[in-house]
PAMAR-551119 format. One line per 8 residues: for each residue x, y negated, z of N, C-alpha, C, CB. Coordinates in Angstrom, 2 decimals. Atoms other than C-alpha are relative to their C-alpha. Glycine has a CB too. Layout:
% residues N
X Y Z X Y Z X Y Z X Y Z  ... .
//
This chain:
% residues 231
-0.81 0.90 -0.82 13.34 -23.96 -26.96 -0.23 0.34 1.46 -0.35 -1.49 -0.29  0.12 -0.34 -1.40 14.06 -23.13 -23.34 0.79 -0.98 0.85 0.47 1.44 0.26  -0.68 0.90 -0.93 15.12 -25.12 -20.30 -0.32 0.42 1.42 -0.41 -1.46 -0.24  0.25 -0.19 -1.42 15.32 -25.02 -16.52 -0.60 -1.30 0.53 1.32 0.38 0.78  0.65 1.19 -0.53 12.90 -27.41 -14.83 -0.17 0.15 1.50 -1.37 -0.23 -0.68  0.25 0.02 -1.43 12.28 -28.41 -11.24 -1.48 -0.27 0.24 0.88 -1.06 0.71  1.43 0.13 -0.31 8.75 -28.02 -9.83 -0.14 -0.27 1.49 -0.79 1.28 -0.42  0.24 0.31 -1.41 7.56 -29.55 -6.58 -0.94 1.03 0.63 -0.60 -1.42 0.15 .
0.91 -0.86 -0.73 5.97 -27.30 -3.98 -1.31 -0.74 0.25 0.64 0.47 1.34  1.32 0.61 -0.18 2.31 -27.91 -3.21 0.01 -1.07 1.09 -1.03 1.06 0.34  -0.03 0.98 -1.07 3.17 -29.77 -0.01 0.94 -1.17 -0.31 0.43 0.67 1.29  -0.88 1.09 0.41 5.71 -31.94 -1.85 1.28 -0.11 0.79 -0.72 -1.26 0.10  -1.17 0.11 -0.87 8.41 -31.20 0.71 1.25 0.67 -0.58 -0.31 0.61 1.34  -1.12 -0.69 0.62 10.60 -29.00 -1.50 -0.23 0.09 -1.50 0.20 1.41 0.62  0.17 -0.29 1.42 11.15 -28.03 -5.10 0.75 1.28 -0.32 0.51 -1.19 -0.89  -0.65 -1.24 0.43 12.19 -24.91 -6.96 0.14 -0.03 -1.51 -0.81 1.26 0.46 .
-0.25 -0.04 1.43 13.47 -24.09 -10.42 -0.95 0.97 -0.70 1.44 0.39 -0.27  0.78 -0.91 0.84 11.52 -22.47 -13.23 0.61 0.02 -1.39 -1.50 -0.43 -0.05  -0.42 -0.14 1.39 12.59 -21.13 -16.59 -1.20 -0.28 -0.87 0.59 1.43 -0.30  1.11 0.39 0.87 10.43 -22.72 -19.28 0.40 0.23 -1.45 -0.40 -1.49 0.23  -0.18 -0.20 1.44 10.17 -21.55 -22.89 -1.14 -0.69 -0.72 0.06 1.53 -0.37  1.00 0.80 0.70 8.37 -23.91 -25.26 -0.13 0.47 -1.45 0.37 -1.49 0.06  0.20 -0.39 1.40 6.81 -23.00 -28.60 0.29 -1.18 -0.93 -1.44 0.50 -0.21  -0.05 1.07 0.99 7.26 -24.95 -31.78 -1.41 -0.56 -0.14 0.55 0.52 -1.38 .
1.31 0.62 0.12 4.42 -27.44 -32.00 -0.77 0.02 1.31 -0.80 0.69 -1.06  0.86 0.09 -1.17 1.53 -27.83 -29.59 -0.32 1.39 0.54 -1.30 -0.76 -0.34  0.31 -1.32 -0.55 1.08 -24.87 -27.21 -1.49 0.32 -0.12 0.42 0.08 1.47  1.40 -0.44 0.04 -2.11 -22.86 -27.65 -0.57 0.06 1.42 -0.12 1.37 -0.69  0.34 -0.05 -1.43 -2.15 -22.51 -23.81 1.32 0.24 0.72 -1.08 1.14 0.33  -1.21 -0.29 -0.78 0.32 -21.81 -21.00 -0.20 1.30 0.77 0.33 -1.16 0.97  0.02 -1.22 -0.79 1.22 -18.61 -19.17 1.14 -0.04 1.01 0.11 1.26 -0.90  -1.01 -0.11 -1.05 3.04 -18.35 -15.85 0.44 1.46 0.08 -0.56 -0.49 1.38 .
-0.56 -1.35 0.00 5.33 -15.32 -15.90 0.58 0.27 1.39 1.10 0.16 -1.12  -0.33 -0.25 -1.40 5.73 -13.78 -12.44 1.00 1.15 0.09 -1.28 0.32 0.82  -1.15 -0.89 -0.05 8.99 -12.00 -11.69 -0.27 1.32 0.72 1.13 -0.70 0.66  -0.11 -1.21 -0.80 9.69 -8.49 -10.48 0.84 -0.33 1.25 0.64 1.17 -0.82  -0.83 0.20 -1.20 11.76 -7.98 -7.34 1.45 -0.31 -0.37 -0.05 1.23 0.89  -1.37 0.23 0.47 14.84 -8.69 -9.48 0.26 -1.46 -0.37 0.27 0.87 -1.20  -0.18 1.41 0.30 14.35 -12.45 -9.81 -0.31 -0.33 -1.44 1.40 -0.42 0.33  0.21 0.43 1.39 14.11 -14.46 -13.00 1.25 0.40 -0.78 -0.28 -1.57 -0.11 .
-1.18 -0.55 0.67 16.58 -12.23 -14.80 -0.20 -0.02 -1.52 0.27 1.45 0.49  0.04 0.05 1.47 17.24 -11.65 -18.50 -1.31 0.57 -0.54 1.18 0.78 -0.59  1.25 -0.59 0.47 14.15 -9.46 -18.86 -1.18 -0.94 0.13 -0.29 1.25 0.76  1.10 0.95 -0.20 11.79 -12.06 -17.41 0.15 -1.18 -0.96 -0.04 -0.50 1.47  -0.20 1.09 0.97 13.36 -14.78 -19.55 -0.40 0.43 -1.40 1.46 -0.47 0.01  0.40 -0.50 1.31 12.84 -12.58 -22.59 -1.52 0.07 -0.12 0.61 1.38 -0.26  1.47 0.03 0.01 9.16 -12.18 -21.65 -0.48 -1.41 -0.34 -0.57 0.45 1.37  0.38 1.39 0.26 8.92 -15.99 -21.64 0.27 -0.37 -1.46 0.77 -0.95 0.93 .
-0.36 0.35 1.37 10.71 -16.34 -24.96 -0.98 0.61 -1.00 1.42 0.47 -0.31  0.94 -0.66 0.90 8.36 -13.84 -26.62 -1.36 -0.68 0.03 -0.15 1.49 0.37  1.26 0.73 -0.10 5.32 -15.70 -25.31 0.08 -1.32 -0.76 -0.36 -0.25 1.48  -0.18 1.25 0.75 6.74 -18.93 -26.72 -0.04 0.26 -1.50 1.34 -0.67 0.39  0.07 -0.35 1.41 7.19 -17.20 -30.06 -1.44 0.21 -0.45 0.82 1.27 -0.27  1.43 -0.18 0.31 3.46 -16.42 -29.88 -0.80 -1.29 0.17 -0.58 1.09 0.89  0.68 1.28 -0.06 2.66 -20.09 -29.33 -0.36 -0.50 1.38 -1.20 0.06 -0.78  0.33 0.41 -1.36 2.39 -20.29 -25.55 1.16 -0.75 0.65 -0.36 1.22 0.84 .
-0.97 0.55 -0.93 4.19 -22.50 -23.08 0.15 1.01 1.12 -0.43 -1.42 0.54  -0.22 -1.04 -1.01 5.76 -19.94 -20.72 0.86 -0.56 1.13 0.68 1.25 -0.63  -0.66 0.54 -1.18 6.85 -20.80 -17.17 0.25 1.13 0.98 -0.85 -1.12 0.65  -0.35 -1.05 -0.96 8.72 -18.38 -14.88 0.60 -0.63 1.25 0.99 1.02 -0.62  -0.53 0.61 -1.22 9.06 -19.82 -11.36 0.95 0.93 0.75 -1.14 -0.40 0.92  -0.98 -0.75 -0.79 12.03 -18.71 -9.27 -0.55 0.16 1.42 1.41 -0.72 0.02  0.67 -0.18 -1.28 10.04 -17.31 -6.35 0.95 0.36 1.13 -1.05 1.05 -0.11  -0.97 -0.37 -1.04 13.13 -16.07 -4.52 0.83 -1.19 0.48 0.92 1.07 -0.52 .
-0.69 1.17 -0.54 14.27 -19.64 -3.90 -0.16 -0.06 1.52 -0.55 -1.30 -0.65  0.14 -0.11 -1.46 12.99 -18.86 -0.40 1.31 0.47 0.63 -1.14 0.98 0.35  -1.26 -0.55 -0.52 16.34 -17.05 0.01 1.20 -0.78 -0.54 0.13 1.48 -0.38  -1.05 0.79 0.65 18.67 -18.74 -2.50 -0.41 -0.20 -1.46 1.41 0.69 0.10  0.35 0.29 1.39 18.46 -20.23 -5.97 0.67 0.99 -0.95 0.40 -1.43 -0.37  -0.60 -0.69 1.13 19.01 -18.21 -9.10 0.36 1.46 0.22 1.19 -0.70 -0.38  -0.25 -1.42 -0.17 18.91 -14.63 -7.86 -0.39 0.76 -1.26 -0.77 0.56 1.22  0.25 -0.85 1.16 19.20 -12.22 -10.80 0.60 1.37 0.28 0.60 -0.61 -1.30 .
-0.45 -1.34 -0.32 19.41 -8.46 -10.26 -0.34 0.97 -1.13 -0.63 0.47 1.31  0.17 -1.02 1.03 19.66 -5.37 -12.47 -0.48 1.29 0.66 1.33 0.23 -0.78  0.51 -1.21 -0.66 17.47 -2.39 -11.49 0.78 1.26 -0.32 -1.43 0.21 -0.39  -0.79 -1.16 0.36 19.86 0.01 -13.21 1.31 0.10 0.77 0.28 -0.02 -1.48  -1.19 -0.02 -0.85 22.64 -0.87 -10.74 -0.47 0.28 1.44 0.82 -1.37 -0.09  0.52 -0.48 -1.28 22.09 0.98 -7.45 0.07 -1.05 1.10 0.74 1.24 0.43  -0.16 1.00 -1.06 23.45 -1.73 -5.17 -0.96 -1.16 -0.19 1.44 -0.51 0.04  0.90 1.12 0.26 21.36 -4.40 -6.86 -1.46 0.41 0.22 0.19 -0.51 -1.44 .
1.33 -0.49 -0.32 18.23 -2.25 -6.63 -0.22 -0.04 1.51 -0.20 1.43 -0.53  0.10 0.05 -1.45 18.92 -1.95 -2.91 -0.23 -1.41 0.51 1.25 0.57 0.62  0.19 1.39 -0.40 19.22 -5.71 -2.57 -1.40 -0.47 -0.35 1.05 -0.90 -0.67  1.34 0.40 0.44 15.99 -6.18 -4.53 -1.06 0.52 0.96 -0.27 0.51 -1.41  0.98 -0.57 -0.93 14.08 -3.84 -2.22 0.06 -0.71 1.34 0.24 1.50 0.17  -0.15 0.74 -1.25 15.48 -5.69 0.79 -0.68 -1.36 -0.10 1.50 -0.18 0.35  0.65 1.30 0.20 14.33 -9.03 -0.64 -1.52 0.15 -0.03 0.48 -0.64 -1.31  1.44 -0.25 0.04 10.90 -7.56 -1.34 -0.58 0.10 1.41 -0.30 1.28 -0.78 .
0.47 -0.15 -1.37 10.58 -6.62 2.31 -0.05 -1.30 0.78 0.86 0.97 0.72  -0.08 1.28 -0.71 11.47 -10.14 3.44 -0.86 -1.09 -0.64 1.44 -0.46 0.06  0.66 1.04 0.78 9.53 -12.06 0.80 -1.37 -0.37 0.58 -0.15 0.45 -1.44  1.29 0.51 -0.47 6.61 -14.23 1.97 -0.94 -0.13 -1.21 0.17 -1.38 0.74  0.83 -0.04 1.19 3.94 -13.35 -0.58 -1.03 -1.13 -0.03 -0.70 1.32 -0.09  0.94 1.13 -0.04 1.45 -15.99 0.56 0.70 -1.28 -0.48 -0.57 -0.20 1.43  -0.81 1.12 0.45 4.19 -18.57 0.07 0.23 0.09 -1.51 1.36 -0.04 0.75  -0.22 -0.20 1.43 4.90 -17.06 -3.33 -1.19 -0.39 -0.85 0.35 1.44 -0.26 .
1.20 0.36 0.76 1.31 -17.47 -4.49 -0.17 -1.51 -0.04 -1.25 0.66 0.61  0.09 1.46 0.01 1.39 -21.11 -3.47 0.99 -0.59 -1.02 0.28 -0.58 1.41  -0.95 0.47 1.01 4.51 -21.55 -5.61 -0.51 0.29 -1.42 1.37 0.66 0.21  0.62 -0.29 1.30 2.70 -19.85 -8.51 -1.07 -1.04 -0.31 -0.61 1.43 -0.01  1.01 1.05 0.21 -0.16 -22.31 -8.03 0.66 -1.32 -0.40 -0.84 -0.20 1.27  -0.73 1.21 0.39 2.37 -25.14 -8.20 0.46 0.10 -1.44 1.21 -0.24 0.93  -0.41 -0.20 1.39 3.67 -23.65 -11.46 -1.17 -0.15 -0.95 0.64 1.37 -0.18  1.21 0.18 0.82 0.11 -23.51 -12.81 -0.31 -1.48 -0.15 -1.22 0.74 0.64 .
0.25 1.45 0.07 -0.33 -27.18 -11.94 1.02 -0.68 -0.91 0.06 -0.63 1.41  -1.02 0.55 0.90 2.96 -27.98 -13.68 -0.40 0.26 -1.44 1.38 0.62 0.30  0.38 -0.33 1.37 1.76 -26.16 -16.80 -1.16 -0.86 -0.48 -0.36 1.49 -0.10  1.13 0.87 0.39 -1.49 -28.12 -16.79 0.48 -1.43 -0.24 -1.10 0.02 1.08  -0.52 1.36 0.18 0.51 -31.34 -16.48 0.72 -0.16 -1.33 0.95 -0.36 1.15  -0.67 0.04 1.29 2.24 -30.41 -19.75 -1.00 -0.05 -1.16 0.92 1.21 -0.15  1.02 0.14 1.04 -1.03 -30.83 -21.62 -0.74 1.27 -0.34 0.61 -0.53 -1.22  0.67 -1.27 0.26 -2.29 -27.25 -21.41 -1.29 0.08 0.81 0.93 1.21 0.33 .
1.29 -0.06 -0.68 -5.99 -27.10 -20.61 -0.21 1.36 0.66 -1.14 -0.30 -0.97  0.15 -1.34 -0.55 -5.88 -23.34 -20.05 1.37 0.57 0.35 -0.74 0.92 -1.00  -1.24 -0.60 -0.49 -3.23 -21.54 -18.03 -0.31 1.39 0.55 0.67 -0.90 1.09  0.13 -1.35 -0.52 -2.93 -17.81 -17.42 1.23 0.41 0.76 -0.26 0.97 -1.13  -1.15 -0.53 -0.74 -0.53 -15.62 -15.49 0.18 1.47 -0.35 -0.18 -0.18 1.53  -0.31 -1.41 0.19 1.22 -12.31 -16.09 1.17 0.36 0.91 0.33 0.31 -1.49  -1.05 -0.38 -0.93 3.32 -10.44 -13.55 0.30 1.48 -0.04 -0.38 -0.39 1.39  -0.53 -1.36 0.09 5.32 -7.25 -13.17 0.47 0.46 1.37 1.15 0.07 -1.02 .
-0.47 -0.57 -1.27 5.84 -5.00 -10.11 -0.50 -0.88 1.15 1.57 0.12 0.01  0.40 1.02 -0.98 5.83 -7.47 -7.20 -0.85 -1.06 -0.70 1.24 -0.65 0.67  0.75 0.99 0.75 4.65 -9.93 -9.84 -1.39 0.48 -0.41 0.76 -0.40 -1.22  1.33 -0.54 0.29 1.77 -7.60 -10.71 -0.93 -0.17 1.19 0.10 1.46 -0.39  0.78 0.25 -1.23 0.60 -7.75 -7.10 -0.33 -1.48 0.13 0.77 0.49 1.25  0.22 1.44 -0.09 1.05 -11.51 -7.13 -0.97 -0.49 -1.07 1.33 -0.75 -0.12  0.97 0.37 1.03 -0.93 -11.71 -10.39 -1.43 0.26 0.50 0.26 0.79 -1.32  1.30 -0.27 -0.62 -3.85 -10.07 -8.57 -0.34 -1.09 1.02 0.00 1.40 0.69 .
0.22 1.05 -0.99 -3.47 -12.54 -5.71 -0.26 -1.35 -0.67 1.19 -0.10 0.95  0.21 1.23 0.76 -3.25 -15.36 -8.25 -1.42 -0.06 -0.54 1.01 -0.10 -1.15  1.37 -0.06 0.51 -6.55 -14.24 -9.80 -1.00 -0.30 1.11 -0.28 1.37 -0.61  0.93 0.17 -1.12 -8.17 -14.27 -6.36 0.12 -1.36 0.68 0.21 1.08 1.02  -0.25 1.18 -0.84 -6.62 -17.44 -4.93 0.25 -1.29 -0.77 1.17 0.26 0.87  -0.29 1.22 0.76 -5.95 -19.89 -7.80 -1.02 -0.16 -1.13 1.43 0.05 -0.58  0.90 0.23 1.12 -7.68 -21.33 -10.84 0.57 0.51 -1.32 -0.31 -1.49 -0.12  -0.51 -0.63 1.21 -5.72 -19.20 -13.32 -1.18 0.42 -0.88 0.90 1.22 0.34 .
1.12 -0.29 0.91 -7.92 -18.81 -16.40 -0.05 1.46 -0.42 0.11 -0.87 -1.24  -0.05 -1.42 0.32 -6.82 -15.21 -17.04 1.32 0.54 0.55 -0.12 0.26 -1.55  -1.19 -0.55 -0.64 -4.34 -12.94 -15.25 0.19 1.46 -0.37 -0.10 -0.15 1.53  -0.34 -1.38 0.35 -2.54 -9.69 -16.05 1.08 0.50 0.96 0.49 0.10 -1.48  -0.99 -0.61 -0.85 -0.65 -7.36 -13.71 0.47 1.33 -0.55 -0.54 0.17 1.40  -0.59 -1.27 0.40 1.71 -4.60 -14.78 0.52 0.72 1.24 1.14 -0.21 -1.03  -0.41 -0.87 -1.10 2.28 -1.75 -12.30 0.07 -0.75 1.33 1.37 0.62 -0.31  0.13 0.76 -1.25 1.07 -3.87 -9.41 0.08 0.93 1.20 -1.32 -0.79 0.03 .
-0.17 -0.81 -1.20 1.99 -2.57 -5.97 -0.93 -0.49 1.11 1.47 -0.04 0.48  0.75 0.34 -1.21 -0.19 -2.44 -2.86 -1.34 -0.69 -0.20 0.83 -0.85 0.83  1.29 0.65 0.24 -3.46 -3.54 -4.43 -1.07 0.52 0.95 -0.45 0.20 -1.45  1.02 -0.57 -0.89 -5.40 -1.22 -2.11 -0.23 -0.85 1.24 0.41 1.39 0.41  0.21 0.83 -1.19 -4.79 -3.57 0.81 -0.36 -1.45 -0.33 1.25 0.02 0.86  0.48 1.32 0.42 -5.93 -6.58 -1.22 -1.43 0.04 -0.53 0.94 -0.57 -1.06  1.34 -0.14 0.57 -9.32 -5.24 -2.29 -1.03 -0.88 0.71 -0.45 1.45 0.05  0.91 0.89 -0.72 -10.96 -7.40 0.38 -0.13 -1.36 -0.67 0.48 -0.17 1.44 .
0.03 1.29 0.68 -10.18 -10.37 -1.86 -0.67 0.07 -1.38 1.40 -0.53 -0.15  0.50 -0.15 1.36 -11.85 -8.99 -4.99 -1.20 -0.89 -0.30 -0.37 1.44 -0.25  1.18 0.85 0.22 -15.00 -11.07 -4.48 0.40 -1.39 -0.50 -0.81 -0.13 1.30  -0.46 1.34 0.37 -12.88 -14.20 -5.12 0.53 -0.05 -1.44 1.08 -0.47 0.97  -0.50 -0.02 1.38 -11.80 -13.09 -8.62 -1.10 -0.52 -0.91 0.45 1.45 -0.42  1.04 0.66 0.80 -13.76 -15.50 -10.82 0.30 0.02 -1.49 -0.17 -1.42 0.45  -0.41 -0.01 1.40 -11.78 -15.28 -14.07 0.61 1.36 -0.35 1.01 -1.14 -0.29  -0.40 -1.34 0.41 -10.68 -12.26 -16.12 1.38 0.44 0.52 0.00 0.08 -1.50 .
-1.22 -0.63 -0.50 -8.01 -9.93 -14.71 0.16 1.36 -0.66 -0.03 0.14 1.55  -0.31 -1.31 0.57 -6.35 -6.97 -16.45 1.18 0.60 0.77 0.33 -0.11 -1.51  -1.07 -0.70 -0.70 -4.22 -4.38 -14.64 0.42 1.23 -0.80 -0.46 0.41 1.42  -0.58 -1.14 0.67 -1.91 -1.86 -16.32 0.55 0.96 1.06 1.13 -0.44 -1.00  -0.28 -0.94 -1.08 -1.56 1.30 -14.18 0.66 1.26 -0.56 -1.29 0.36 0.76  -0.63 -1.27 0.38 1.03 4.02 -14.92 -0.35 1.08 1.03 1.54 -0.17 -0.11  0.55 -1.00 -0.92 -0.28 7.27 -13.45 1.06 0.71 0.84 -0.77 1.01 -0.78  -1.07 -0.63 -0.77 3.11 8.54 -12.26 0.93 -1.05 0.60 0.80 0.97 -0.89 .
-0.76 1.11 -0.58 4.20 5.31 -10.60 0.61 0.42 1.34 -0.91 -1.25 0.19  -0.68 -0.39 -1.23 6.82 6.07 -7.97 -0.23 -0.93 1.17 1.46 0.09 -0.26  0.27 0.97 -1.06 5.78 2.99 -6.00 -1.50 -0.16 0.29 0.59 -1.35 -0.37  1.46 0.09 -0.18 1.98 3.41 -6.33 -0.56 1.42 -0.07 -0.67 -0.94 -1.09  0.39 -1.41 -0.02 0.73 6.83 -5.25 -1.43 0.19 -0.53 0.11 0.57 1.41  1.31 -0.33 0.58 -2.40 8.62 -6.50 -1.15 -0.55 0.83 -0.14 1.50 -0.15  1.05 0.51 -0.87 -4.45 7.56 -3.48 -0.21 -1.49 -0.23 0.33 0.27 1.47  0.10 1.43 0.26 -3.67 3.91 -4.15 -0.62 -0.25 -1.37 1.39 -0.66 0.08 .
0.61 0.14 1.32 -4.50 4.31 -7.83 -1.51 0.25 0.07 0.65 0.97 -0.99  1.43 -0.30 -0.14 -7.85 5.88 -6.88 -0.73 -1.16 0.68 -0.21 1.29 0.80  0.62 1.13 -0.70 -8.56 3.02 -4.47 -0.18 -1.18 -0.95 0.86 -0.42 1.20  0.11 1.09 0.98 -7.89 0.54 -7.29 -1.19 0.25 -0.92 1.30 -0.13 -0.82  1.12 -0.31 0.90 -10.33 2.33 -9.61 -1.33 -0.07 0.74 0.19 1.39 -0.62  1.25 0.01 -0.77 -12.96 2.80 -6.89 -0.40 -1.42 0.35 0.15 0.84 1.28  0.31 1.35 -0.46 -12.69 -0.79 -5.73 -0.23 -1.01 -1.10 1.09 -0.48 0.86  0.04 1.01 1.06 -12.33 -2.58 -9.05 -0.66 0.47 -1.29 1.39 -0.44 -0.31 .
0.50 -0.55 1.25 -13.77 -0.26 -11.70 -1.29 -0.62 -0.49 -0.20 1.44 0.16  1.27 0.59 0.41 -17.18 -1.92 -11.67 -0.02 -1.53 0.15 -1.13 0.60 0.82  -0.06 1.46 -0.13 -15.95 -5.49 -11.15 -0.16 -0.62 -1.38 1.36 -0.45 0.65  0.29 0.54 1.34 -17.33 -7.60 -14.03 1.15 -0.78 -0.62 -1.18 -0.87 0.08  -1.12 0.80 0.52 -14.09 -9.59 -14.38 1.28 0.81 -0.14 0.25 -1.18 0.90  -1.24 -0.78 -0.05 -11.58 -6.73 -14.09 0.00 1.11 -1.04 0.20 0.59 1.39  -0.23 -1.09 0.96 -10.23 -4.40 -16.79 1.21 0.80 0.47 0.22 -0.55 -1.44  -1.08 -0.88 -0.43 -8.09 -1.40 -15.83 0.41 0.91 -1.16 -0.43 0.84 1.22 .
-0.53 -0.93 1.00 -5.85 0.57 -18.20 0.98 0.96 0.66 0.68 -0.77 -1.17  -0.93 -1.02 -0.50 -4.18 3.85 -17.20 0.97 0.41 -1.11 -0.77 1.23 0.53  -1.03 -0.47 0.93 -0.97 5.09 -18.82 0.50 1.34 0.52 1.19 -1.03 -0.14  -0.24 -1.36 -0.49 -0.75 8.85 -18.41 1.49 0.37 -0.08 -0.83 1.00 -0.78  -1.36 -0.52 -0.06 2.59 10.24 -17.32 1.09 -1.06 0.07 0.23 0.84 -1.17  -0.99 1.09 -0.01 4.29 6.84 -17.18 0.35 -0.40 1.43 -0.52 -1.22 -0.77  -0.50 0.42 -1.31 6.36 5.53 -14.29 0.07 -1.53 0.07 1.40 0.62 0.28  -0.16 1.43 -0.29 6.87 2.10 -12.76 1.04 -0.62 -0.94 0.42 -0.20 1.47 .
-0.97 0.73 0.79 8.60 -0.46 -14.96 0.04 0.37 -1.47 1.34 0.20 0.57  -0.07 -0.51 1.37 7.67 1.10 -18.30 0.01 -1.09 -1.06 -1.16 0.91 -0.25  0.05 1.08 0.99 7.23 -2.28 -20.00 1.13 -1.01 0.16 -1.32 -0.72 0.08  -1.13 0.89 -0.14 10.51 -3.83 -18.94 0.65 -0.26 -1.36 1.04 0.58 0.98  -0.62 0.34 1.29 12.36 -5.59 -21.76 1.32 0.73 -0.21 0.22 -1.50 -0.09  -1.33 -0.61 0.10 15.75 -4.04 -20.99 0.14 1.12 1.03 1.11 -1.06 0.20  -0.36 -0.99 -1.00 17.13 -0.99 -19.24 -0.67 1.35 -0.17 -0.33 -0.53 1.33  0.38 -1.40 0.09 16.41 2.64 -18.59 -1.49 0.25 0.22 0.79 0.79 1.00 .
1.39 -0.26 -0.36 12.84 2.25 -17.35 -0.96 -0.11 -1.17 -0.41 -0.95 1.08  0.93 0.31 1.09 11.34 1.13 -20.67 -0.46 1.24 -0.75 0.66 -0.97 -0.96  0.59 -0.99 0.90 8.98 3.40 -22.60 -0.57 -0.77 -1.18 -1.11 0.87 0.73  0.29 0.88 1.13 8.76 1.86 -26.05 -1.47 0.07 -0.43 0.88 0.36 -1.16  1.38 -0.13 0.50 5.40 3.24 -27.18 -1.00 -0.57 1.00 -0.33 1.47 -0.29  0.92 0.48 -1.02 3.63 2.54 -23.89 0.13 -1.51 0.19 0.24 0.72 1.32  -0.21 1.44 -0.15 5.21 -0.92 -23.59 -0.69 -0.77 -1.12 1.50 -0.33 0.00  0.64 0.68 1.12 4.00 -1.87 -27.05 -1.51 0.04 0.11 0.44 0.63 -1.32 .
1.44 -0.10 -0.19 0.50 -0.60 -26.29 -0.48 -0.99 1.06 -0.40 1.43 0.38  0.41 0.90 -1.08 0.28 -2.48 -23.00 0.13 -1.46 -0.42 0.83 0.26 1.27  -0.22 1.39 0.41 1.73 -5.65 -24.49 -1.01 -0.44 -1.07 1.42 -0.18 -0.53  1.01 0.35 0.99 -0.71 -5.52 -27.41 -1.34 -0.27 0.67 -0.15 1.12 -1.05  1.23 0.25 -0.75 -3.60 -5.28 -24.96 0.06 -1.35 0.73 -0.25 1.14 1.02  -0.19 1.28 -0.67 -2.18 -8.20 -22.99 -0.14 -1.15 -0.99 1.37 -0.06 0.70  0.06 1.04 1.02 -1.77 -10.25 -26.16 -1.44 -0.27 -0.43 0.84 0.41 -1.21  1.40 0.17 0.39 -5.37 -9.65 -27.22 -0.82 -0.63 1.13 -0.60 1.35 -0.41 .
0.70 0.52 -1.18 -6.59 -10.41 -23.68 0.24 -1.50 0.13 0.46 0.72 1.27  -0.29 1.43 -0.09 -4.82 -13.76 -23.58 -0.57 -0.77 -1.19 1.51 -0.22 0.08  0.58 0.68 1.17 -5.92 -14.62 -27.12 -1.49 -0.24 0.20 0.25 0.82 -1.28  1.43 0.12 -0.23 -9.51 -14.01 -26.06 -0.33 -1.04 1.06 -0.59 1.33 0.40  0.39 0.80 -1.16 -9.45 -15.86 -22.77 0.76 -1.34 0.12 0.22 0.80 1.25  -0.75 1.25 -0.05 -6.80 -18.57 -23.29 -0.04 -0.75 -1.32 1.44 0.27 0.39  0.02 0.63 1.31 -6.90 -19.22 -27.04 1.23 0.37 -0.80 -0.09 -1.50 0.14 .
//
């Protein structure tokens, strides 16, 4: 069962929409699904639906409400990719993390004692920030961008974090990947997985970027990680 809900911002002065997928019966836990630069599109909604099928309450906040409600873009359409990159450049990430925290609070208000987060691309970076800045019980980032300039926050990561790193990521160069391994490889709460020869977006639900075998491997690792740390 899915629905669109309204969530209040932390300061209570605004609200934003979130796509919510509910499991049959009592949720085992909740997971906040953090969008790519393409908004809460069909792929992100499908991520939520699959989590609900696995027994989780899944919540995908519309972080681009900063610009307008309901932005949905397709990375396989050149003009829409261009718009997505423009939005990424304008997006206030600190504001976005606060909205993710509001979504975590919403999930806890639905009776879920444990709440995790999983994000993709921009959402992968935000998942790292969520691990460092919120009380998320477990967080996962797929092909997170720009983690090298967030390593100063690694001391604040108190709960488990997993990062999926494709080695041929067009948005994350080799130097950045090395910085991630050097900075996080010995962190007791962080697990890193490399995917040799894979590019950015390999675990997308739809479109040309998906690599079926690698997506299934990464998703199986994520599933086991959440089962261990969320229930």
